[in-house]
VEXKOLFI-46516 format. One record per residue (C-alpha): residue in one letter; x, y, z; chain; residue number from 1. Coordinates in steps of 0.5 Angstrom, whole numbers, plus 500, padded with zeros to 3 digits. Layout:
<nodes>
<"A" <X Y Z> "A" NUM>
...
</nodes>
This chain:
<nodes>
<"X" <922 355 677> "A" 1>
<"X" <922 357 684> "A" 2>
<"X" <917 362 687> "A" 3>
<"X" <920 369 687> "A" 4>
<"X" <917 373 693> "A" 5>
<"X" <919 380 696> "A" 6>
<"X" <920 381 703> "A" 7>
<"X" <915 385 706> "A" 8>
<"X" <918 392 707> "A" 9>
<"X" <921 392 700> "A" 10>
<"X" <914 390 698> "A" 11>
<"X" <911 396 702> "A" 12>
<"X" <916 401 699> "A" 13>
<"X" <914 398 692> "A" 14>
<"X" <907 400 693> "A" 15>
<"X" <908 407 696> "A" 16>
<"X" <913 408 690> "A" 17>
<"X" <907 406 685> "A" 18>
<"X" <902 410 688> "A" 19>
<"X" <906 416 689> "A" 20>
<"X" <909 416 682> "A" 21>
<"X" <904 412 677> "A" 22>
<"X" <897 415 680> "A" 23>
<"X" <893 414 674> "A" 24>
<"X" <897 410 669> "A" 25>
<"X" <901 404 670> "A" 26>
<"X" <907 403 664> "A" 27>
<"X" <910 397 663> "A" 28>
<"X" <912 393 669> "A" 29>
<"X" <919 392 667> "A" 30>
<"X" <920 400 667> "A" 31>
<"X" <917 401 674> "A" 32>
<"X" <921 396 676> "A" 33>
<"X" <927 399 673> "A" 34>
<"X" <925 406 676> "A" 35>
<"X" <924 403 683> "A" 36>
<"X" <931 400 683> "A" 37>
<"X" <934 407 681> "A" 38>
<"X" <931 410 687> "A" 39>
<"X" <932 404 692> "A" 40>
<"X" <938 401 690> "A" 41>
<"X" <939 397 696> "A" 42>
<"X" <933 393 695> "A" 43>
<"X" <935 392 687> "A" 44>
<"X" <941 389 690> "A" 45>
<"X" <938 385 695> "A" 46>
<"X" <932 382 691> "A" 47>
<"X" <934 383 683> "A" 48>
<"X" <930 386 678> "A" 49>
<"X" <926 379 676> "A" 50>
<"X" <923 379 683> "A" 51>
<"X" <921 386 683> "A" 52>
<"X" <918 385 676> "A" 53>
<"X" <914 379 678> "A" 54>
<"X" <911 382 684> "A" 55>
<"X" <909 388 680> "A" 56>
<"X" <906 383 675> "A" 57>
<"X" <902 379 680> "A" 58>
<"X" <900 386 684> "A" 59>
<"X" <897 388 677> "A" 60>
<"X" <893 381 676> "A" 61>
<"X" <891 382 683> "A" 62>
<"X" <888 389 683> "A" 63>
<"X" <893 392 688> "A" 64>
<"X" <896 397 683> "A" 65>
</nodes>
């Protein structure tokens, strides 16, 4: 299965989105991905929900969020 990676500008927007909207508690990564795509529809079209969800899950595992 190929590695899904977000472009840096989209990942930066994702980090800002999570910091602003979920400062104390992170819900399920898929819910975050859906909310992000609703706000940034072009990012969702470019990368897709799977890549965004994977980036969130990886960020959580690495302690970024």
